[in-house]
C-alpha positions in Angstrom: 8.8 8.8 7.9 12.3 7.4 7.3 13.5 7.3 3.7 14.2 3.5 4.1 10.5 2.9 5.0 9.3 5.0 2.1 11.5 3.0 -0.2 10.2 -0.3 1.2 6.6 0.9 0.6 7.3 2.1 -2.9 9.4 -1.0 -3.8 6.5 -3.2 -2.6 4.1 -1.2 -4.7 6.3 -1.5 -7.8 6.7 -5.3 -7.4 2.9 -5.9 -7.4 1.9 -3.4 -10.1 1.7 -6.1 -12.9 -0.8 -8.1 -10.8 -3.2 -5.3 -10.1 -6.4 -4.5 -11.9 -6.4 -0.8 -11.0 -2.6 0.0 -10.5 -2.9 3.7 -11.0 -5.7 4.1 -8.4 -3.8 2.0 -5.9 -0.6 4.1 -6.5 -2.6 7.3 -5.8 -4.0 5.8 -2.6 -0.6 4.7 -1.4 1.0 8.1 -2.2 -1.8 9.9 -0.3 -1.6 7.7 2.7 2.2 7.8 2.7 2.2 11.6 2.9 -0.1 11.5 5.9 1.7 8.8 7.9 4.6 9.4 10.3 5.8 5.7 10.3 5.2 2.3 8.7 2.7 1.1 11.3 0.6 4.3 10.9 0.8 3.8 7.1 -0.5 0.3 7.3 -3.3 1.2 9.6 -4.4 4.2 7.5 -4.0 2.2 4.3 -6.2 -0.6 5.6 -8.8 1.8 6.7 -8.8 3.4 3.2 -9.1 0.1 1.4 -11.8 -1.2 3.7 -13.9 1.9 2.8 -13.8 0.8 -0.8 -17.1 -0.6 -2.1 -15.5 -2.3 -5.2 -14.1 -5.7 -4.2 -11.5 -5.5 -6.9 -10.0 -2.4 -5.3 -10.0 -4.2 -2.0 -8.2 -7.1 -3.6 -5.6 -4.9 -5.2 -5.0 -3.3 -1.8 -4.6 -6.7 -0.1 -2.1 -7.8 -2.7 0.0 -4.8 -1.9 -0.3 -5.2 1.9 0.7 -8.9 1.6 3.8 -7.9 -0.4 4.7 -5.1 2.0 4.4 -7.4 5.0 6.6 -10.0 3.2 9.3 -7.4 2.5 9.0 -5.9 6.0 9.9 -9.3 7.5 13.0 -9.7 5.5 
């Protein structure tokens, strides 16, 4: 994945950290999926699959907060 896309993902994660209930768990998930993804679209798809597999609704919400921020930054 391009460095600019990695930076976009990590910047998005950093900006939502104060709003998350489980920030360290989300960071671990993001880093794992980031290392497995060749591009931003693949990252988003794999991340969504990972979050949808979560049973805890709070983890899902944390993931959605991050995805929303990433989409917002991606469009700008």
